N, C-alpha and C positions, 0 to 999 in steps of 0.2 A: 707771596698769597695776603691775607687778615682771618687771625683769628676771634670768635666772640669768648663771653660767657658771659652768660646770663645764668645766672642767680636768681631765684623765681618768690616768689612769697605766696606757700598755697594757706589758702582759708582751716585754718584748723580745720579736722573732720570732711572736706570737701576731697584731700587726698585722689579716692577715685575715683571718681568723678574729674579729676586732673589730669590724669593717671593717661586713661581714655581719651577725655579731648587732646592732651599734648601729642600721643604715639599716634591719633591722627596725620593731625599737623605735620608731624616731622615725617610719618609717610607721604603726604603731596610731599615738600619741599624737597625729598630728598629723588623722587617722582619727573619731576619737574621741574625743579634748578639743574642748567648741565654749569655753570658754576660752583653750585656748592658741589663740594666736598666729606665733609662731613655736619648730622645732623643730629645729636645722639642724646637724650635726657640719661643722666645721672640721678639717682640719692645717694649723697651721703649718708656717712653710720646714728645721725643726729635724726635724720627725718627729713633736712633741706633735699630740698630738687635744682640741681642748672643745667643749660642744656649745654654744650658745646660742637661748636660750632668754627667751619674751615670755611670763606669762601678763595673763590678763586684770585681776586683780584678787588676796588672798589664799586664797580660797575657791581659785582658778582653783588655784595651787600647790598648795593640799592633796591636791583633788583629786585631782591628777597622780598624788603621790605615793601618795596609797589607791586606786589605780586596778587592776584586778585584770590588765590587759594587762604596764605597771610591776612588781606582782609577781609577775609569772607569767617574766617576763626574766628574773628576776638569776639562773637555770638557766644558759642560755645565754652567763651572761661566768663561769662559773664554770673557771678557771685563762686568763683573759688581764687577768687587773688586776693587776699588779706593788705594787698602793695603794689605801691609798682615794684616794675625787673630791674637791679643793680646791674649795672650788664659793663664786662671788662676787654676795653678792643683794643686786641692785639697786635703786629710788627713777626709776621714768620720769619728766626732767622737762619732756624737749617728744617 
């Protein structure tokens, strides 16, 4: 299994709009990606956002990036992001 943590850079003042867009994407991922075991938006105590993701294998991760719902979601994030995400990929050990 593969784990991914995506730290997201949200434009200040756009947090509520971002949450709506991100939660809609998360619902689509969970409903349509059999190889995805977790896709959860988290918010830290400083107001920073991360998405915790868990995939069955490399093929499932690749399918996520190529899915129609993922590609279509890009428009809903326009003007909400202050920069690119910081992606950390990990191999699940246990």
